[in-house]
C-alpha positions as a Markdown table, in Angstrom:
| # | Residue | x | y | z |
|---|---|---|---|---|
| 1 | Met | -75.5 | 91.9 | 24.2 |
| 2 | Phe | -71.8 | 91.4 | 23.6 |
| 3 | Gln | -71.3 | 90.0 | 27.1 |
| 4 | Leu | -74.1 | 87.5 | 26.6 |
| 5 | Glu | -72.6 | 86.4 | 23.3 |
| 6 | Phe | -69.2 | 86.1 | 24.9 |
| 7 | Glu | -70.6 | 84.0 | 27.8 |
| 8 | His | -72.3 | 81.6 | 25.5 |
| 9 | Ala | -69.3 | 81.3 | 23.1 |
| 10 | Ser | -67.0 | 80.6 | 26.1 |
| 11 | Asp | -69.4 | 77.9 | 27.4 |
| 12 | His | -69.6 | 76.4 | 23.9 |
| 13 | Gly | -65.8 | 76.4 | 23.5 |
| 14 | Leu | -65.3 | 74.6 | 26.8 |
| 15 | Val | -67.9 | 72.0 | 25.9 |
| 16 | Leu | -66.0 | 71.3 | 22.7 |
| 17 | Glu | -62.7 | 71.0 | 24.5 |
| 18 | Ile | -64.2 | 68.6 | 27.1 |
| 19 | Thr | -65.7 | 66.5 | 24.4 |
| 20 | Ser | -62.5 | 66.4 | 22.4 |
| 21 | Ala | -60.4 | 65.5 | 25.4 |
| 22 | Phe | -62.9 | 62.8 | 26.4 |
| 23 | Leu | -63.1 | 61.3 | 23.0 |
| 24 | Asn | -59.4 | 61.4 | 22.3 |
| 25 | Asp | -58.4 | 60.0 | 25.6 |
| 26 | Arg | -60.9 | 57.2 | 26.1 |
| 27 | Gly | -58.4 | 54.5 | 25.8 |
| 28 | Ala | -55.5 | 56.3 | 27.5 |
| 29 | Lys | -54.6 | 55.3 | 31.0 |
| 30 | Glu | -52.2 | 58.0 | 31.8 |
| 31 | Val | -52.8 | 60.1 | 34.9 |
| 32 | Asn | -52.2 | 63.3 | 33.0 |
| 33 | Asp | -55.2 | 62.7 | 30.8 |
| 34 | Val | -57.5 | 62.4 | 33.8 |
| 35 | His | -56.0 | 65.6 | 35.2 |
| 36 | Val | -56.6 | 67.5 | 31.9 |
| 37 | Leu | -60.2 | 66.3 | 31.8 |
| 38 | Gly | -60.7 | 67.2 | 35.4 |
| 39 | Phe | -59.2 | 70.7 | 34.8 |
| 40 | Leu | -61.5 | 71.2 | 31.8 |
| 41 | Leu | -64.6 | 70.1 | 33.8 |
| 42 | Arg | -63.6 | 72.4 | 36.7 |
| 43 | Ser | -63.1 | 75.3 | 34.3 |
| 44 | Phe | -66.5 | 74.6 | 32.7 |
| 45 | Phe | -68.4 | 74.6 | 36.0 |
| 46 | Glu | -66.6 | 77.7 | 37.3 |
| 47 | Asn | -67.4 | 79.5 | 34.1 |
| 48 | Tyr | -71.0 | 78.3 | 34.2 |
| 49 | Arg | -71.5 | 79.6 | 37.8 |
| 50 | Arg | -70.1 | 82.9 | 36.8 |
| 51 | His | -72.2 | 83.0 | 33.7 |
| 52 | His | -75.3 | 82.1 | 35.7 |
| 53 | Ser | -74.6 | 84.7 | 38.3 |
| 54 | Trp | -74.1 | 87.4 | 35.6 |
| 55 | Glu | -77.4 | 86.5 | 34.0 |
| 56 | Gln | -79.3 | 86.5 | 37.4 |
| 57 | Asn | -77.8 | 89.7 | 38.7 |
| 58 | Ile | -77.3 | 91.8 | 35.6 |
| 59 | Leu | -79.4 | 90.5 | 32.6 |
| 60 | Tyr | -82.6 | 89.3 | 34.3 |
| 61 | Pro | -83.3 | 92.6 | 36.1 |
| 62 | Ile | -82.8 | 94.6 | 32.8 |
| 63 | Val | -85.1 | 92.2 | 31.0 |
| 64 | Arg | -87.8 | 92.3 | 33.7 |
| 65 | Gln | -87.7 | 96.2 | 33.7 |
| 66 | Gln | -88.0 | 96.3 | 29.9 |
| 67 | Leu | -90.8 | 93.8 | 29.8 |
| 68 | Leu | -92.8 | 94.6 | 32.9 |
| 69 | Gly | -96.5 | 94.7 | 32.3 |
| 70 | Glu | -96.5 | 93.6 | 28.7 |
| 71 | Thr | -98.3 | 90.6 | 27.3 |
| 72 | Ile | -96.5 | 87.3 | 26.9 |
| 73 | Ala | -96.7 | 87.8 | 23.1 |
| 74 | Ala | -95.2 | 91.3 | 23.4 |
| 75 | Gln | -92.4 | 89.9 | 25.7 |
| 76 | His | -91.6 | 87.2 | 23.2 |
| 77 | Asp | -91.5 | 89.6 | 20.3 |
| 78 | Ala | -89.2 | 92.0 | 22.3 |
| 79 | Leu | -86.8 | 89.2 | 23.2 |
| 80 | Leu | -86.8 | 87.9 | 19.6 |
| 81 | Arg | -85.9 | 91.4 | 18.3 |
| 82 | Val | -83.1 | 91.8 | 20.8 |
| 83 | Ser | -81.7 | 88.4 | 20.1 |
| 84 | Met | -81.6 | 89.3 | 16.4 |
| 85 | Gly | -79.9 | 92.6 | 17.1 |
| 86 | Leu | -82.9 | 94.6 | 16.0 |
| 87 | Gly | -83.3 | 96.6 | 19.3 |
| 88 | Asn | -85.9 | 96.1 | 22.0 |
| 89 | Arg | -88.8 | 98.2 | 20.7 |
């Protein structure tokens, strides 16, 4: 659960940095500003690919194993309990 929170916080932080860089540098014509924005965008997409891979290869198999065979309502309730830190059963 901590890894998932870290992944989402990291993504959110990069989005805030990109937004801030874009809004602060809209009128700037310096080459460095473009490089900073490019670096932030590359960082975001590299982070996103890693995050997506982690969810696909680690998180999804665990979730499928825990929820296999349950009704959709039971799956929803289990995910809600886990997301609220109340455990998975």
